[in-house]
C-alpha positions as CSV (number, residue, x, y, z in Angstrom):
1,X,-18.4,-174.8,13.3
2,X,-17.7,-174.9,17.0
3,X,-18.0,-171.2,17.3
4,X,-21.4,-171.2,15.6
5,X,-22.6,-174.0,17.8
6,X,-21.4,-172.1,20.9
7,X,-23.3,-169.0,19.8
8,X,-26.4,-171.0,19.1
9,X,-26.2,-172.6,22.5
10,X,-25.8,-169.2,24.2
11,X,-28.8,-167.8,22.4
12,X,-30.9,-170.9,23.3
13,X,-29.8,-170.6,27.0
14,X,-30.8,-166.9,27.1
15,X,-34.2,-167.8,25.5
16,X,-35.0,-170.6,27.8
17,X,-33.9,-168.6,30.9
18,X,-36.3,-165.8,29.9
19,X,-39.1,-168.3,29.3
20,X,-38.5,-170.1,32.6
21,X,-38.3,-166.7,34.4
22,X,-41.5,-165.6,32.9
23,X,-43.3,-168.9,33.9
24,X,-42.0,-168.8,37.4
25,X,-42.9,-165.1,37.8
26,X,-46.4,-165.8,36.5
27,X,-46.9,-168.6,39.1
28,X,-45.7,-166.4,41.9
29,X,-48.2,-163.7,40.8
30,X,-51.0,-166.3,40.6
31,X,-50.2,-167.5,44.1
32,X,-50.2,-163.9,45.5
33,X,-53.5,-163.2,43.8
34,X,-55.2,-166.3,45.2
35,X,-53.9,-165.7,48.7
36,X,-54.6,-162.0,48.8
37,X,-57.8,-161.8,46.6
38,X,-60.1,-162.5,49.6
39,X,-62.4,-164.5,47.3
40,X,-64.4,-167.3,48.9
41,X,-63.6,-170.3,46.6
42,X,-66.8,-172.0,47.6
43,X,-69.1,-169.3,46.2
44,X,-66.8,-167.4,43.9
45,X,-64.5,-168.3,41.1
46,X,-60.8,-168.0,42.0
47,X,-59.8,-167.5,38.4
48,X,-61.5,-165.3,35.9
49,X,-62.1,-166.9,32.5
50,X,-65.0,-164.6,31.6
51,X,-65.2,-162.8,28.3
52,X,-67.1,-159.5,28.1
53,X,-69.9,-159.9,25.7
54,X,-73.7,-159.9,25.7
55,X,-75.2,-163.0,27.2
56,X,-77.7,-164.9,25.1
57,X,-79.9,-164.9,28.1
58,X,-80.3,-161.1,28.1
59,X,-81.0,-160.8,24.4
60,X,-84.7,-161.9,24.6
61,X,-87.7,-159.7,25.2
62,X,-89.7,-159.8,28.5
63,X,-92.5,-161.7,26.9
64,X,-90.2,-164.3,25.4
65,X,-88.2,-164.7,28.6
66,X,-91.5,-165.1,30.6
67,X,-92.8,-167.8,28.2
68,X,-89.4,-169.5,28.2
69,X,-89.3,-169.4,32.0
70,X,-92.7,-171.1,32.4
71,X,-91.8,-173.7,29.8
72,X,-88.5,-174.5,31.5
73,X,-90.1,-174.8,34.9
74,X,-92.5,-177.4,33.5
75,X,-89.6,-179.2,31.9
76,X,-87.5,-179.1,35.1
77,X,-90.4,-180.5,37.2
78,X,-90.7,-183.4,34.7
79,X,-86.9,-184.0,34.8
80,X,-86.5,-183.8,38.5
81,X,-88.9,-186.8,38.9
82,X,-86.3,-188.9,37.2
83,X,-83.6,-188.0,39.8
84,X,-85.6,-188.2,43.0
85,X,-83.6,-189.2,46.1
86,X,-85.8,-188.6,49.1
87,X,-83.8,-187.4,52.1
88,X,-80.6,-188.4,50.2
89,X,-81.3,-192.0,51.1
90,X,-79.0,-193.2,48.3
91,X,-75.5,-191.9,47.4
92,X,-75.8,-190.0,44.2
93,X,-73.7,-187.9,41.8
94,X,-75.3,-185.6,39.1
95,X,-73.5,-183.4,36.6
96,X,-75.3,-180.8,34.5
97,X,-74.5,-178.1,31.9
98,X,-76.0,-174.6,31.7
99,X,-78.3,-173.9,28.8
100,X,-75.7,-171.7,27.1
101,X,-73.0,-174.3,27.5
102,X,-70.7,-172.0,29.5
103,X,-70.8,-173.7,32.9
104,X,-70.6,-177.3,34.2
105,X,-72.0,-178.1,37.6
106,X,-71.4,-181.4,39.5
107,X,-72.9,-182.3,42.9
108,X,-72.9,-185.4,45.0
109,X,-74.2,-186.8,48.3
110,X,-72.1,-189.6,49.9
111,X,-73.6,-190.0,53.4
112,X,-73.7,-193.8,53.2
113,X,-70.1,-194.0,52.0
114,X,-69.0,-191.7,54.9
115,X,-70.7,-193.9,57.5
116,X,-69.3,-197.1,56.0
117,X,-65.8,-195.7,56.1
118,X,-66.2,-194.6,59.7
119,X,-67.1,-198.2,60.7
120,X,-64.4,-199.8,58.6
121,X,-61.6,-197.6,59.9
122,X,-63.0,-196.7,63.3
123,X,-62.9,-193.0,62.6
124,X,-63.8,-190.2,65.0
125,X,-65.7,-187.3,63.5
126,X,-62.8,-185.0,62.7
127,X,-60.8,-187.5,60.6
128,X,-64.1,-188.7,59.1
129,X,-64.9,-185.1,58.1
130,X,-61.5,-184.8,56.4
131,X,-61.9,-188.0,54.6
132,X,-65.5,-187.4,53.5
133,X,-64.6,-184.0,52.1
134,X,-61.7,-185.5,50.2
135,X,-63.7,-188.4,48.8
136,X,-66.5,-186.0,47.7
137,X,-63.9,-183.7,46.0
138,X,-62.3,-186.7,44.3
139,X,-65.6,-187.9,42.9
140,X,-66.4,-184.5,41.5
141,X,-63.0,-184.2,39.9
142,X,-63.0,-187.7,38.4
143,X,-66.4,-187.1,36.9
144,X,-66.2,-187.1,33.1
145,X,-63.0,-189.1,33.0
146,X,-62.8,-192.5,31.3
147,X,-64.1,-195.3,33.6
148,X,-60.7,-197.0,34.0
149,X,-58.9,-193.7,34.7
150,X,-58.0,-192.8,38.3
151,X,-57.8,-189.6,40.2
152,X,-55.8,-189.6,43.4
153,X,-55.8,-186.8,45.9
154,X,-53.3,-186.8,48.7
155,X,-53.1,-184.2,51.5
156,X,-49.7,-184.3,53.1
157,X,-49.9,-182.7,56.5
158,X,-46.5,-182.6,58.2
159,X,-47.6,-180.2,61.0
160,X,-51.1,-181.6,61.4
161,X,-51.9,-184.6,63.8
162,X,-53.9,-186.3,61.0
163,X,-50.6,-186.7,59.1
164,X,-52.1,-187.6,55.7
165,X,-55.3,-188.1,53.8
166,X,-55.4,-190.2,50.7
167,X,-58.3,-190.7,48.3
168,X,-58.6,-192.5,45.0
169,X,-61.7,-192.2,42.6
170,X,-62.3,-193.6,39.2
171,X,-64.3,-192.3,36.2
172,X,-66.9,-194.9,37.1
173,X,-67.6,-193.2,40.5
174,X,-65.8,-195.8,42.6
175,X,-63.9,-194.3,45.5
176,X,-61.8,-195.3,48.5
177,X,-59.6,-193.5,51.0
178,X,-57.9,-193.5,54.4
179,X,-56.3,-191.1,56.9
180,X,-53.0,-191.3,58.8
181,X,-54.6,-190.9,62.2
182,X,-58.1,-192.3,62.5
183,X,-58.6,-191.4,66.2
184,X,-58.5,-187.7,67.0
185,X,-60.5,-185.6,69.5
186,X,-63.9,-184.7,68.3
187,X,-63.4,-181.1,69.6
188,X,-60.4,-180.7,67.3
189,X,-61.1,-178.3,64.4
190,X,-60.5,-179.6,60.9
191,X,-57.9,-176.9,60.1
192,X,-56.0,-177.8,63.3
193,X,-56.0,-181.5,62.3
194,X,-54.7,-180.9,58.8
195,X,-52.5,-177.9,59.6
196,X,-51.7,-175.2,57.0
197,X,-48.2,-176.0,56.0
198,X,-48.9,-179.1,54.0
199,X,-49.2,-180.0,50.3
200,X,-52.1,-180.9,48.0
201,X,-50.9,-183.6,45.6
202,X,-52.9,-184.9,42.6
203,X,-52.0,-187.9,40.5
204,X,-54.1,-188.8,37.4
205,X,-53.4,-192.2,35.8
206,X,-54.8,-194.4,33.0
207,X,-53.7,-198.0,32.3
208,X,-52.6,-197.0,28.8
209,X,-50.5,-194.0,29.8
210,X,-46.7,-194.4,30.0
211,X,-46.5,-192.2,33.0
212,X,-49.0,-190.4,35.3
213,X,-49.9,-186.8,35.4
214,X,-48.7,-185.1,38.7
215,X,-49.6,-181.8,40.2
216,X,-48.8,-180.2,43.6
217,X,-49.6,-177.0,45.4
218,X,-49.2,-175.6,48.9
219,X,-52.0,-176.0,51.5
220,X,-53.3,-172.7,52.7
221,X,-56.5,-173.2,54.6
222,X,-56.5,-176.7,56.0
223,X,-60.2,-177.4,55.1
224,X,-59.8,-179.6,52.0
225,X,-62.3,-178.0,49.6
226,X,-60.7,-174.5,49.4
227,X,-57.3,-176.0,49.2
228,X,-58.4,-178.3,46.3
229,X,-60.0,-175.2,44.6
230,X,-56.6,-173.4,44.8
231,X,-54.9,-176.4,43.4
232,X,-57.3,-176.4,40.4
233,X,-56.6,-172.7,39.8
234,X,-52.9,-172.8,40.3
235,X,-51.8,-176.1,38.9
236,X,-54.5,-176.8,36.2
237,X,-55.6,-173.2,35.5
238,X,-59.3,-174.3,35.9
239,X,-61.8,-171.7,37.2
240,X,-64.0,-173.4,39.7
241,X,-66.1,-172.8,42.8
242,X,-65.9,-175.9,45.0
243,X,-67.5,-176.7,48.3
244,X,-67.4,-180.0,50.3
245,X,-68.4,-180.7,53.9
246,X,-70.1,-183.2,56.2
247,X,-72.0,-183.2,59.5
248,X,-71.9,-185.7,62.4
249,X,-73.9,-186.6,65.5
250,X,-71.7,-188.7,67.6
251,X,-70.5,-191.6,65.4
252,X,-73.2,-191.1,62.8
253,X,-72.7,-189.0,59.6
254,X,-76.0,-187.1,59.0
255,X,-74.9,-185.4,55.7
256,X,-71.9,-185.5,53.4
257,X,-71.4,-184.2,49.9
258,X,-70.0,-181.5,47.6
259,X,-70.6,-179.4,44.6
260,X,-68.3,-177.9,41.9
261,X,-69.1,-175.2,39.4
262,X,-66.6,-174.8,36.5
263,X,-66.4,-172.0,34.0
264,X,-66.0,-173.4,30.5
265,X,-64.2,-171.6,27.7
266,X,-66.2,-168.6,26.5
267,X,-68.1,-168.0,29.7
268,X,-69.3,-164.4,29.8
269,X,-69.6,-161.9,32.6
270,X,-73.4,-162.1,32.8
271,X,-73.4,-165.9,33.3
272,X,-70.7,-165.6,36.0
273,X,-72.5,-162.9,37.9
274,X,-75.8,-164.9,37.8
275,X,-74.1,-168.0,39.2
276,X,-72.3,-166.1,42.0
277,X,-75.7,-164.5,42.9
278,X,-77.2,-168.0,43.0
279,X,-74.3,-169.3,45.1
280,X,-74.8,-166.5,47.6
281,X,-78.4,-167.6,48.0
282,X,-77.2,-171.1,48.8
283,X,-75.3,-169.8,51.8
284,X,-78.5,-168.4,53.2
285,X,-80.4,-171.6,52.6
286,X,-77.6,-173.7,54.0
287,X,-77.9,-172.6,57.7
288,X,-79.5,-175.1,60.1
289,X,-81.6,-173.6,62.9
290,X,-80.0,-170.2,62.3
291,X,-76.5,-171.6,62.9
292,X,-73.7,-171.2,60.3
293,X,-73.2,-174.6,58.6
294,X,-70.5,-175.6,56.1
295,X,-71.6,-175.7,52.5
296,X,-73.3,-177.9,51.3
297,X,-73.9,-180.1,54.3
298,X,-76.7,-177.9,55.6
299,X,-78.6,-178.2,52.3
300,X,-78.2,-182.0,52.2
301,X,-79.3,-182.3,55.8
302,X,-82.5,-180.4,55.0
303,X,-83.2,-182.9,52.2
304,X,-81.8,-181.0,49.1
305,X,-80.6,-183.5,46.6
306,X,-77.7,-183.2,44.1
307,X,-80.3,-182.4,41.4
308,X,-81.8,-179.6,43.6
309,X,-78.3,-178.1,44.2
310,X,-77.5,-178.2,40.5
311,X,-80.9,-176.6,39.7
312,X,-80.4,-173.8,42.3
313,X,-76.9,-173.0,41.1
314,X,-78.1,-172.8,37.5
315,X,-81.3,-170.9,38.3
316,X,-82.1,-168.6,35.4
317,X,-79.5,-170.3,33.1
318,X,-81.5,-173.4,32.1
319,X,-80.0,-176.8,32.8
320,X,-79.2,-180.0,30.9
321,X,-78.4,-183.1,32.9
322,X,-75.2,-184.8,31.6
323,X,-75.3,-187.9,33.7
324,X,-76.3,-189.5,37.0
325,X,-74.1,-192.0,38.8
326,X,-74.2,-193.9,42.1
327,X,-70.9,-193.5,44.0
328,X,-69.6,-196.7,45.5
329,X,-67.0,-197.5,48.1
330,X,-64.8,-200.1,46.4
331,X,-61.5,-201.5,47.6
332,X,-59.3,-203.7,45.4
333,X,-57.3,-205.4,48.1
334,X,-56.9,-209.2,48.0
335,X,-54.7,-212.1,49.2
336,X,-53.0,-212.1,45.8
337,X,-51.9,-208.5,46.3
338,X,-50.4,-209.5,49.7
339,X,-48.5,-212.3,48.1
340,X,-47.3,-210.0,45.3
341,X,-45.9,-207.7,48.0
342,X,-44.2,-210.7,49.7
343,X,-42.5,-211.7,46.4
344,X,-41.1,-208.2,46.1
345,X,-39.1,-208.7,49.3
346,X,-35.6,-209.9,49.0
347,X,-35.5,-213.8,49.1
348,X,-33.3,-213.7,52.2
349,X,-36.0,-211.8,54.1
350,X,-38.7,-214.2,53.0
351,X,-36.5,-217.2,54.0
352,X,-35.9,-215.6,57.4
353,X,-39.6,-215.2,58.0
354,X,-40.3,-218.8,57.0
355,X,-37.5,-220.1,59.2
356,X,-39.0,-218.3,62.2
357,X,-42.4,-219.9,61.3
358,X,-43.9,-216.4,61.5
359,X,-47.3,-215.7,60.1
360,X,-47.3,-212.9,57.5
361,X,-50.0,-210.4,58.3
362,X,-51.1,-207.2,56.5
363,X,-54.0,-204.8,57.1
364,X,-55.5,-202.8,54.2
365,X,-55.4,-199.0,54.9
366,X,-58.4,-198.4,52.7
367,X,-61.0,-200.9,54.1
368,X,-59.4,-202.2,57.3
369,X,-59.5,-205.9,56.2
370,X,-56.7,-208.1,57.7
371,X,-55.0,-210.7,55.6
372,X,-52.9,-213.6,57.1
373,X,-50.7,-216.1,55.4
374,X,-49.0,-219.0,57.2
375,X,-45.5,-220.2,56.3
376,X,-46.9,-223.3,54.6
377,X,-49.2,-221.1,52.4
378,X,-46.3,-218.9,51.4
379,X,-44.1,-221.9,50.5
380,X,-46.9,-223.4,48.4
381,X,-47.5,-220.2,46.5
382,X,-43.8,-219.6,46.0
383,X,-43.4,-223.0,44.4
384,X,-46.1,-222.3,41.8
385,X,-45.3,-218.5,41.3
386,X,-44.2,-217.4,37.8
387,X,-43.3,-214.1,36.2
388,X,-41.9,-210.9,37.6
389,X,-44.1,-209.5,40.4
390,X,-42.9,-206.0,39.7
391,X,-44.6,-206.1,36.3
392,X,-47.9,-207.5,37.5
């Protein structure tokens, strides 16, 4: 019996070793492909999910396609009036599906959120740009999730002066975030601030899940959006084109937002080629006064809305709006959370603070609000506190 068990174990070890070796080899091949492919992850798909087949769009006659085109234009004009947002006055997120159901496009503008965060955290333009790109990416990636579900994006930058960028978004389009170093020189380039030897970490969580989903990839570009795009391809095997950016004049954010195009299962070659042609046109329309401008900030600064961007990306493919949301900057800090943190300290440390009559003070990294509790307040709360703070 022992002999049989030993043989069985040996066979299983050989099998799992081969499986692990195959998996690791595949990941290494993927990384080499994404690094050396030369594809621009903002206007091209890093992964290829396409299937060679005749696109339903090319199966119609010229007369039918002409009639359909004029009908769709009339429908789109009527639809666009429902999503008007003149000069991107309001923060807005719109998701849409192509007519053949092979692509999902999500676009957002968050200029107001970017300005509010700059004021709350006293950010200069470079950290503000990093944070705006990260928050916009978070909002796109959390779209379609359950409202109580969270998507956390962390950029760990050990060789960049910004040190870290953390953003959290929910399925209900609430977002918050902070950077490790809020005051950096305006002349510093974003890739210099982030560095290129860091990590992109993603944590997805739901209150009902026993444990979170975690993913991690290496940072290659130091410009947020392309690094997040590589994460989606490598870690989640999602084929996307993602672009996020922002523009500043002094301490004022003039444009901030992002778009993401994702290939859905069954996406064919004709659809992919049409979208990449449309994305290439966006690059030309994105420039401001002839100067090269990061996508899609130039479009947003010129007044293009998330609806307009979705419509341009899906030009020739029809478009069905899935939903519209208003992104909101929301922080969940409170005095109760500060007291919970105090209760997690060893009792000896709490008593030492109280004996010294020191005021307990904490500053929220997300919104900058400062909370203070006097020794008397701490004593009063400790007398009435019940339950285990680690389980709250």
